[in-house]
C-alpha positions in Angstrom: 46.3 88.7 44.9 47.6 92.0 46.3 47.9 90.4 49.7 50.0 87.6 48.3 52.2 89.9 46.1 55.4 89.3 48.1 54.9 85.5 48.1 54.2 85.4 44.4 57.2 87.6 43.5 59.5 85.6 45.8 58.7 82.5 43.7 58.9 84.2 40.3 61.7 83.0 38.0 62.6 84.5 34.6 61.0 82.4 31.9 63.2 84.0 29.2 60.0 84.7 27.2 60.8 88.4 26.4 57.5 89.4 28.0 59.2 92.0 30.1 60.4 93.8 27.0 57.0 93.4 25.3 55.1 94.8 28.3 55.6 98.4 27.2 56.7 101.3 29.4 60.0 103.0 30.1 63.4 101.4 30.8 65.6 103.8 32.7 69.4 103.3 33.2 71.8 104.2 35.8 75.4 105.2 34.8 76.7 101.8 35.9 74.0 99.9 34.0 74.8 101.9 30.9 78.5 101.0 31.3 77.7 97.3 31.8 75.4 97.2 28.8 78.0 99.0 26.6 80.6 96.5 27.6 78.3 93.5 26.8 77.5 94.8 23.3 81.2 95.7 22.7 80.8 99.5 22.4 82.3 102.4 24.2 79.9 104.3 26.5 79.6 107.3 24.2 78.9 105.0 21.2 76.4 102.9 23.2 74.7 106.1 24.3 74.5 107.5 20.7 73.2 104.2 19.3 70.7 103.1 22.0 69.9 105.8 24.6 67.5 108.7 24.6 67.4 111.2 27.4 64.1 112.5 28.8 63.9 115.0 31.6 67.5 114.2 32.6 66.9 110.4 32.6 68.6 107.9 30.3 66.3 105.4 28.7 67.0 102.4 26.5 63.3 101.8 25.7 60.1 103.7 25.6 56.8 103.0 23.8 58.2 104.8 20.8 62.0 104.3 21.1 63.2 100.7 20.7 60.0 99.2 22.3 61.5 95.7 22.0 64.6 96.8 23.7 67.4 94.2 23.2 65.2 91.2 22.1 66.5 89.1 19.3 64.3 87.4 16.7 63.6 84.6 19.2 62.5 87.0 21.9 65.7 86.4 23.9 67.4 89.3 25.6 70.8 89.9 24.0 72.1 91.8 27.1 70.6 89.5 29.7 73.6 89.5 32.0 73.8 93.3 32.0 70.1 94.1 32.0 69.0 97.0 34.1 67.1 96.8 37.4 63.9 97.6 35.6 64.3 94.4 33.7 65.6 92.4 36.7 62.6 93.4 38.8 60.0 92.4 36.3 57.1 91.7 37.0 57.3 93.9 40.1 56.7 97.2 38.3 
């Protein structure tokens, strides 16, 4: 499987299952990603940061195993910020 990783990932398409958010781990944000997500949810950057972001060792995170582990999933396991999701989410399952 490791030898075919690139081929497998090149064919992967988001299934909109929410599995990326349920996989556990840490979702880091860049400044631009934070701005985009704040815009999508209709908050200012400071308000978004206060409501959704934790900082650990200088990094901004929107999800950790103990902080918002389901990230932005709704009750139907759909990402409510899909169009502005960070690279960590966009690159799933290539973690």
